[in-house]
N, C-alpha and C positions, 0 to 999 in steps of 0.2 A: 332657577339659574337665570341671570341676566348679564348682559355685556355692559361694561362701565366705560371703557375707553378703547379706541382703536388707534394704534400708533403704526404708521406706515413708513418703513425705511425706504423701500423702493418696490413698487408694484404697479405695473402698467405705466400710465403717465403720472401717477402719484409718487412723490418722494418727500420725505421729511414732513408729513402731515399727521395731525392728531385730531381725532373726533371724540367728543365727550357725549355719552348717552345716558338717558335716565332709565329707571327700572320700568317705566310705563310705556307711553307712546312717544315715538321719535320720528320726526319728519326730516329726511335728508333730500333737499330740493336742488335740482340742477337740470339744465337743458340736455338735449342729446349730446353724447360724447363727453359729458361732464364726469363720467366714471361710475355710474350707478351699478352696472353689471360688474365692473372691475371691483368695486367695494364688496359686492355680494360674494364674488369668487374669493376675495381676500379673506373674508370671515371663514369660509369653508376650508380654504387652504391652511390657515393658521391652526384651526381646530383639528383637521384630519390629515394634513400633509399636502405638499405640492404634487400635482400630477406629474407623470413621467414625461421625458422629452419626446415620447411618441405622440403626445398631445400638446404641441406648442401653443395651440390656440387657447388652452385653459391655464397655461402657466403664468401669463401676464408678466414676463420678465421685464425689468425696467427699460424704458426706451432711451434714457440718458446714461445708462451704464452704472447707476448708483447701486448700493448694496441691495440685493434681492431678499425681500422678506419684510417682517414687521412683528408687532406684538399686540396682544389684546388683553385687557383686564376684565375678569368676570367674577361675579359673586355667586357662591353656591353654599347653601346651608350656613349663611351668615359668615362665611369665610371668603376672603378676597384672594384670588390667584391671578398671577400674570404669566401667560404663556407666550414665548417668542419662538420664531422659526425663521431660519435663514437657509440659503442655498446649501445643499448637501445631498448625500445619497439617501435612498429609501424614503423619499418624501420630504427631505430637508433635515437640517440639524435643529432639534427642538430643545427648549429649556422650560422648566416649570418652577415657579417660585410661589411660596405661600406668603403673601404680603401681611397677613394677620399676625403670624408668628415669626415672620422674617426668616423662613427656612427655605433652602433650595431643595426641591424634590426631584427624584429621577423622572426623566421624560416618559418612562413607561407607565407612570401613575396617571397620565392624562387620559388614556382610553378608559381606565377604571373610573375616573371621575365622570366621564360622559356616558358610562354604561347605564341603560342598554342601548343608547343611541350610537349609531354608526353613520358613516358618510352617506350610504345609500338611502336610509330612512330619513335622514335629515334633509337631503335634497328633494326627496319625494313629497314630504309633508310640510316641513318648516321653511323651505326656500320656495317661494311662490312667485311665478312670473307668468306672462301671457301664454308662452308656448306650453308650459306645464299645465295651466288651467285648460288649455285646448285639448289635453289628453282625456278630458272627461268623457268624450264620446267612446273611448275604449275602456272606461272604468268598469270594474266588476266587483261583485260581492267577495270573490275569493281574494282579490288584492287587498281589500280592507281587512278581511279576517287575518291574512298573513301579517299585516302591520300590527294588528292587535296582539297576535301571538308573539311577535318580535319584542313588543314592549310589555305586554301584560304579565308574562311569566318570567321569573328570574332564571337566567341560564337557558332561555328558550332557544337562543341561537345555536347552541351545541346540539340540542335535541332536534331542532328543525333540520340541521345539516345531517344528523344521523338518519332521520326519516328519509330525507332525499337520497342519501347514499344507499339505504336499504331498498328504496323503490328502484333505483338504478340497478342494484344487484339482482333484484327479483326480475326486472325486465331482461337482464342478460340470460336468465334461466328459462323464462317462459313468457310468451305473449300470445293471446288468442289468435291473432292474424299474422303472427311473425313467421320468419323463415330461418333467421340466423340464431335465435336463442337456443341454448343447449337442449332443453327438453323438447322443443319443436323438432330439432334435428334428430333426436333420439326416437321420437315417434315415427318419423319418416323411415329411419333405418329399421325399426321394428317391423313395419309393414313390408319393406323390401326383403328382409330376411324370411318372413313368413311366405312370401311368394316364391322365393328361391327354394325353400324347403319343400313346398308342394311339387315343384318341377323335379327336384332330386328324387323324390319318392317314386315318380312315374317312370324315370329312366334308369332304375337301379339294375335290372337284368342285363340290358344292353351294355351298360358300363362294366359289368363283371366279365363278360365275354371279351370285350376289347382289352380289358386289363390283362387277362391271361395271355392273349396273343402278343401283347406288348412285351411282357416278360420273356416269352420265348424268343421274339425277335431281338431283344436286347442281348440275350446270351449268344445268339448267332452272330450279332454285330461284334461282340467282343472277340469271338474266335477269328472272324475274318480280319479284324484289325491286327491281331497278333500275326496271322499269316502274311498280311500285306507288309508289315514292318520287316519281317524276316526276308521276304522276297525283294523288298526295296534295298536292303543291305547287300544282297547278292548282286542285284543289278548295278548298284553304285560301285561295288568292288570291280566288277567286270568293265564298267565304263571307265573307271580310273586306269585299269590296266591297258585298255585300248589306247587311251590318251598318252600313256607312258611308253608305248611300244617304240617310238622314235628314240626316246631316252635309252631304252634297253639296247637298241641297235647300236647307238653311239658307244655304250659301255662295252659291247662285244668287240667293236673295232679297236678301241684303245687297248683292250686285253690282248688282242692278237699282235699289236705293234710294240708291246712292252719289251725292252732289252735291258741287260745288266749294266750297272753304272761302272765307270772307269775311275780309279783313284788318282789323286794328285790335282784334280781340277774342281774341287769343292769350293764352297763359299769361303771357308776358312783359308784355303790356299790363295783365293783372290784377295782376301783382306791382307794376308801377309805380303803379297806383292805390292799392294797399294802402300803399305807402311814403308817398305824398302824404297819405293820410288819417292815417297814423301821425304824420307831422310836425305836422299840424294838431292832433291830440289831445295831443301832447307840449307844444306851445306853449301850449295852453289850460291844461294841468296845471301848467306852470311859473308862469303868471300867477296861478293860484289859490294856489299855495304861497307866492309872494312876498307876496301880500295877507295870508295867515295870519301870516307872519313879522312884518309890521308890527304886527299886533294883539298878538302875543306880546311883542314888545319894549316895547310900551306898558304891558302888564300887569306886566312885570318891574321896573318902577320902584318897587314896594313892597318894602322891605328888611326882614329879620328883626330882632328886638330886639337880639340879641347883636352883630349887625353895626353897628347904630346906636351901641352902647356903644364899639365899636372905633374909629369914625371920629374922635372927639376925641383919642384917644391913639395914632393910627396911627403917628406917628413913633417912639414908644417900643416898639410891638408889632412893627413890621416887622422889626427885627433878630432878634427871637425867632423869627419865622416862617421865617427862613432856616435855623434850626437844627431845624425841625420834623421833617424826614425822619430825621435822626440820632437825635433823641430817641425817635421812634416805634420805630426799630430797637432802641435800648437797652431800651425797655419790653418788646419781644418777647423779647429775650435774657434779660431778668430773669425772665420767666415760665418759659422753657425751663430756665434754670439752677436755679430753685427745684425743678422736677420732677426734674432730674438729681440734685440734692443729696439730695432725699428718698429716691430709690432707692439711692444710695450709702450713706446713713446706715442704711437698713433692712438691707442686706447686711452691713455692718460690725457692726451690733448682733446679727444672727443668729450670726456667727462668735464674737463676744465671749461670747454666752450659752452657746455650745457648748464653748469651750476656755478662757475666762478663769476664773481662780480668785482669789477675793477682789478682783475688779475688775482683776487684773493679767494681761495676755496673756503667754504663754510667748515666749521669745526664739528666733530662728532659729539653726540650726547654721551654723558656718563650714564651708568645704570640708574643712579638716583634721579638724574634729570629725566630719563626715559619714563621712570615710574611716575614722576611728578606730572609729566605731560599727559600720560594715560589717565591719571586721576582728574586732571583739569578738563580733558576732552569728555570724559564720562559725565562730569558735573555740568559741563556746558550743554551736552546733548540732553541731559535730564531737564535742565533749566529751560531749554528751548521747547521741549515737549510740554512742560508745565505752563509755559507762557502761551503756547498755542491753545491748550485746554482752557486757560483763563480767558483768553480772547474770545473763544467760542462761547463760553458761559456768559461773558459780558454782552456779546452780540444777541444771545437769546434773551437776556434780561432787558436789553434795550428794546428788542422787538415786543416783548410782553408789555413794557412800559408804554410804547407807542400804541399798542392795541387797547390799553386801559384808559388812555387819555380821552377818547371820544365817549367811552362808557361813563367816565366821570361826569362829562358834560350833560349826559342825559339821565344820570342817576337821580332818583327822588328820595327825599328824606323828610319826614314830617317836621323835624326840628329846623331843617334848612329854610323852610318857608317862614319861619319866625325871625330870621336874621334881621330883616328890615325893622321889625317891631322892636326887637331888643336894642338895635342901634338907635332908633328914634327915642326910646325911653332913656337910654344912656345920655343922649345929647340933650334931652329935656332936663334931666337931673343936673347936668353940667351947667346949662344956662341958668337954671333956677338957683344954683348955688351962688352965682355971681351977685344975686340980690339979697342974700342972707346977711344979717348984721354980724359983724365980727370976722376977723381973719380966720380964726379956727374953724368956724362953721363953713365958711367958703371953701377952705382946704378939704375938709371932710366931704362936703358935697361934691367937689370936683373929683376927688378920688372915687367916690361912689359912682358917679356918672361914667368915668373911664372904665371901672370894673364891669359895669353892666354892659357897656359897648363891647368890651373885650370878650365877655362871655358870649354875646350874641354873634360876633363875627368869627371868632377863632374856635371856641369850644364846640359850637354847633357844627361848624364845618368839619372839624377833625373827628366828629363822632360818626360820620358817614362811613360805610364799609369800603367804598371806592377810595376814600382818602387814606384809610388805614392801609389798604392794599398797595396804593401808590407809594406811601411812606416806606412800607417794607421793601418794595422793589428799589426805591431810591437808596435805602441803606445797603441793600445787596449790591447795587451798582457801584456805590462808593467803595465798599469793601473789595470788590473785584478790581476796581481801578487801582486801589492802593496796593493790592497783591501784584497786579500787573506791573506797576512802577517798581516795586521791590524786585521782581524777577528781572526787569530790564537793567536795574543797577547791578544785580548779581551777574548777568550775562556780560555787561560792560567790564566788570572787574575781572572775570575769568578771561575775557578776550585780551585785556591789557596785560595780564600775567603771561599769557601765551606770546604776546608781541614782545614782551621784555626778554623772554627766553630765546625767541627767534632772533632778535637783534643782537643779543650777546653771543650767539653762535653763528652769526653771519647769514641767517635765514630770513631776514626781514622781507626779501623780495619773493620768497617762496610761500605759497598757500599752506596752511596747517595740514590740509588733507594730503599734501605731497611730501610731508616731512619724513614719513617712513621710507618712501622710495628714495628720497635724497640721502638719508642716512646710509642706506645700502650702497649708493653710488660713492659716497664719501669713503666708506670702508674699502671699497674696491680701489679707489684712487690712491689711498694710503698704501695698500698692498702693492699696487703697480709702482709707486714711488720707491718702496723698499727694494723691489725686484730690479728696478733700473739701477739703483746704487750698487747692488750686488753684481749685476751684469757689467757695469762700467769697470768695477774693480777687477773682475775676471778678464775682461777684454784688455785692460791695460797690462795685466800680467803676461798673457800669451803674446800680445803685440811686442812687448819689450823683449821677450825671448827670441822671437823671429828677427827683430831688429839687431840684437846683439850678434846673432849668428851671421847675418849678412855683413855686418861691419868687420867681423873677424875674417870672413871669407874674402872681403874686398882687399885686404892687405896682402894676400898671397895670389889670388886669382881675380884681379880687378875687372877683366872683361867678362868673366862668367858671372860675377856678382851683380852686374847690371841687368841681367835677364829677369823676365817675369817669373812668378812663383812656379808655374807649371813647367816651363823650360828648365829652370834651375834644378828642380827636384829630379827631372828626367835625366839631365846630363850628369848630375852627381851619382844617380843610381847606375848609369852606364859606366862611370869611372870605377865604382865598386865592383861591378861585374867583370870588366876587363882586367882589373887588377887581380882578381881571383883566377881568371882564365889564364893569364900569363904565367902564374905560378905553377899551374898544373899542366901547361902545354907540353913541356919536355917529357914528363913521365907518361903523358897520354900517347905521344907518338911512338914511344918504345913499346907501350902496351899494344897498340894497333899493329905494329910490325910482328909481334909475337902471335897475335890472333890470326894474321894472314897465313902464317906457316901452319897453324893448327887447322884453319879452314881448308887449306889445300889438301892436307892429310885426310880430313873427313870426307871430302869429295871423292878421293881415290878409293877409300874403304867402302863407301856406299855403292860405287859403281861395280866393285868386285862382288858384293853380296847379290846384286841384281843378276849379274852374269852367272853366278853359281846356281841361283834359283832356276834359271831357264835351262841350264845344261842338265840338271837332275831330271828334267822332264823331256829331254831330247828335243829342245826348242832352241831357235837362234834369236828370234825377235819376241818382243813383248806382245805384239799383235797376234802372233801364233797362239800364245797362251789364251788370250781372250776369245779367239775363234773356237778353240776346244772347250773353253769354259761355257760359251753360249750354247753349244750342242748339249752339254751335260745339263744345263738349266732347263732346256726344252723337254728332255726326257723326264726330269723330276716334275715338271708342270703337268705332263700327260698322266703321270701316276696320281697326282693330286686330283686331276679331273676325273679319273676313273673312280677314285674313292668317293668324290662328291656325288657322282652319278649313282653309285651304289647306295649311298645314304639317302639320296632323293627317292630312289625306287623303294627302299625298305627291304629288310631281309625276307619278309613273307612274300611280297610281290616279286622280288628277284628270283626266288626259288620257284614260284608258280610260273613265271614267264619262261624260265629255262626248260619247263616241261612242255611248252607249246611249240609246235613245229613252225608255224608261220602266223602272220596277222589274220589271214582268212579264217583259220580255225578259231582264233580268239573272238573274232567278230560273230561267228556262228553261235558260239556259246552266249554272247551278249544278246542276240536276237531271241533265242529261246527263253532266256530269263525275262526279257521285256514282255514277251507274249504271255507268259505265266502271270506276271505282275498285272497286266491289263485285265486278265480274266478274274483275278481275285478282286481288283478294284471295281469291276462291273457288278460282281456279286455284292460287294459292300455298299455300293451306291443304291442298288435295288432295295437292300435291307434298310438303309437309312431313310429312303423315300417312304417306305411302308411305315416305319416308326414315326415319321413326321405326320403322316396321315392319321395314324392311330392317336398321336398326341393331340392333333386338332380335334378329332372326334371326342376324345376324353375331356379336353378343355371345354368344348361346347357343352358336354353333359355336366361338367363340374364347375361351370362358371360361378355358380352360387356356393360352391363348396360341397363337401360330402354331407350326408344326412347328420352324422354325429357332430361334425364340426358346426353345421348350421344350427343344430339344436343347442349346442353349448354356447355359441355366440348369442343366440336369442335369449337364453336364460341369463347370461352375463349382462346383456343389455337391460333386461327387466330389473335386475338388481341396481344397475346404474340409474335407471329411471326412477326407482323408488327413492334413492338417495337425493337425486336432483329435486324431486317433488318435495321432499322434506325440507331441503334448504329454501326452496321457493316459498313454502308455507311459513317458515320461520321469519324470513325477511318481510313478507307481505303483512303478516299479522302484527309483527313488531312495529312496522311503519304505521299501520292503522291505529295501534294502541297509543303511539306517541301523539299522532294528530288528534285523537279523541281526547287524550289527557290535556294537551295544550288548549284545545278548544274549550274544555270545561273550565280551565284556569282563567281564560280571558273572555269567554263568551258572554258573561253577564254585563260587560261594558258595551257590547255592540248595541243593545237597545238604547243605552244612555247616549251613545254617540249619535244614533239616528234621531232620537228625540231632540237632542241639542241642535243637530244640523237642521231639523225641520224648523225650529224656532229661529235660527239664524237666517235660513233661507226666506222665511216669511218677512223678516226685517229688511233683507236685501231687495226683495221684490215688492215691497210695500203691501205685503199680505196677498199678493196675487196668487201665490202658491203657498199652501199651508202645511203640507205633509210630504215627507220623503219615505219611500219604502224600498227595501232591497228585494229584488227578484233573485232567482237562481243564477242568473248570468249578468244582470246589470241593475241600474237604478231606475225608478220611476217616481214621478211627482204628481201630487193631486192639486188641481186648481181650486180656487175659492168656490167655484161652481160645483165641485165634486167630481169633475172629469179628470181622468188619469192620463198622463203623458209620459212617454219614454224619453230618454236623453236625446235620441236621434231626432225627435219631433220638436225639440227646443231650438230657439235661435242660438247663435254662437255666444252672444253676451249672456243670455239667461243660463245657458249650459255652463259657462265659466263661473257664473255666480253660484250655481249648484255645487261645483267642485270646490269653490272657495268656502262655502258654508260647511261642507263635509270636513275639509282640512282644518278649519277653525274649530269645529266641534271636536275633532279628534285631539287637537292640541289642548283644548280646555279640559276635556274629560280626563285625559291621560296626564295632566299636570302633576298629579300625586306620584306617578311612577317616573316621569321624565319631564322636567320643566326646561324647555329650550326656547330661545327667542324666535319669534316669527319674523322672517325677512321677506318683504314683498317688493319686488323689483318691477315697477311700472305694470302691475298686474291688472289694472282697471281700464286699459285703453279701449276695450270694447264695451264698457259700461256707459249708459247715457248719464247726463249730468245729475239727475235726481237719484239714480241708483248708485252713482259714485259718491254722492254726499251721504247716502245711507250706509255705504261701505265704510266711509270715514267715521261715521257715528258708531258703527258696530266695532270697529277697531278701538275706538276710544273706550267703549264699554268693556271689551275683554282685556284691555291693557291694564285693568286693575288686578288681573289674575296672572297674566303672562306679559313678558316684554314684547313690544311690537316695533319693528324698524321698517318704515315705509320709505323707499327710495322712489321719487317721482319727479316728473317734469311739470306737474300741475302746480302752478304758483298760488292757487287759491287756498292751499293748505296753510299758507303763511298767516291768513286772517283767522284761522281757527285757533281757538284758545284751549285746545284739548291736549296739547303735547309740546315737546321740545322741538324747535325748528333749527336746522343747521343748513348752511349753504355749502354745496359741493365745490363750487367755483371759488377761487381765491378772491 
């Protein structure tokens, strides 16, 4: 696999940049901050995904806000693919395209194409820089073996993960020096149970004696608890009766004072008297009110002045009074319609001020015109987008044309060197033809000279690749300009059509984008205009009705007709009310006089009923009845109090208290009961204390459990330990089997890598070191003198050269399984000049097998003729 092109949309400070790469050695040269590390991270990000926002220093989001992401084209197994990635969730939104067959592939196919390579292995081996080379001091044989397993066996990732999972599961079960693993805890528990069982066997006899005494004490405790509960109930009952003695004394006192009730003074009798007194009061009030009505009717005989003016012309005014409700309603409608009209006129004026030009409102579009405008706007939008795309394409072609111009000036062509020769020959033939005899020979010679010169000047020049490429770009630029002019004419035509429609409908001063809002306002203005016309018609109708009524009223009541509406309607309503009142006044006075006679009779009857009620009870005054009634109520209250006290005491306590002579005898019974309760309580406390002591002694003896229980627990634990041990053996042996199998699948390549690394290391150190050897924990190298040195004994630059040799050897040996490009980001800063040149030579050598991309600030690589050179700076 090798990278062919890098296209950066926006990444770090790069935007809209494209880098072309060869399959062999590529030098990308630039000073500090030119973007070498940025370009390295760009390749990793496009292949494996953008880092999360938790690591913003690795994301390189564009500094100028351009589109985040890019694309790269790579060739694998003679098939060219293009993968692009832009900002999005889960590492960005990726697309994959097969350029060879022109097929779009699912993005999930990309990891399969890169298998068995993943981001971790790629950055550890194939992405090389000075910090990673400096990690050689912590390099180990195990790390190199794990990389071999990762790449050397198909599907090894899954089995390596399974082996790691099994090791972790085994560690959770048992560790030789562990405390928390399950089997370690079970072994400690087994020893503890064994110690407890030994103690239980020694204390068995004492335990049995204490257990028998405990059972006897428990039976005694139960009997004493029963006796104590019974005695507590007796004491509680006597305490309650002592506290109720005052209530019992009150009950006795009420029972002694109880007398028989007297009839005629019950609540019913009091209610009857109240009803009779109420009837008397109502009759007196009705008599007073009728007397006031007669006085009021006599005062109403004085009529207002406007009613006196009405009386002579009542025959002419009465027909008008029948129309009064309708005219009043018309007046109210007139006021409401005026308010509505003012609001409609205000809104219409606002719309006219906003959209009318020269006092003329624009016209509304028809449905066909609206559809035509929508189509024209869609076509105009599409044409503008196409013109912008054509302009962008034209700019890119012009830029490429400008880039190729200097290339043309420096391009070399073997035929171009002969232009002067051909032109000289053509000129010589032309001059020689002038000296030939005969016009025909002169003409043929002149044509031959011109043909030879034309061939030398034009055909040779046009045969260069740069000329052909410039000609192709020129043709593309002309086509793009022609298409751009055509789109410009189409946009002008569409714009003119829209201007014609706008002018025809009075919208020439309104932008096309506001036509939709303008049409809505025009529709609202037309509805407001129609509503104004309707309102004016209704207002004229109700106004005419009010005016006609006033004119008719002015002919008979001219003074009243000049009043304002509120006064006029009030006085006319008063006339109607007084007119009705006068008609019924005579009959009302007669009715009131009849009611006065009836009221007087009702007062006399009610007074006689009250007197009869008092005489039947041998009373003279109402107050005497209420005095006797109050005495009767107090006696009933005492009876209720006595019943309440009896209920409070309860039938059982009341009967028991009646058997006691006095409070002293009752208190003596209570003291005896309390003394007995204390005796039983003391016996129970002593028994409980002894049980607590026995329980503590038994708990001490049985802290580890009984013998049978301990034996059963230890046997159960043995079974669990056997199960745990079997699980641990399964996980540990399975992990070891996986590691052994993968080591066998990839172990034959380790010697190849070490041998290749020794060769590379000799070239890098000018054969100062000739051999590399893996120890159990690290690497060691042999000097040309035969002396061995560990990595920690090497200088930093020499140690970094060792790590570079191992990584290059790994990439070369494993190219059959995974061929990935080597990316070196200023990795030789600690190399001296001679070893740096040796490193460049080694890269040129291995670039025949794998692609090498060297990003460096060393400008000396420009003079090297071993690879493609590109400048990072514009």
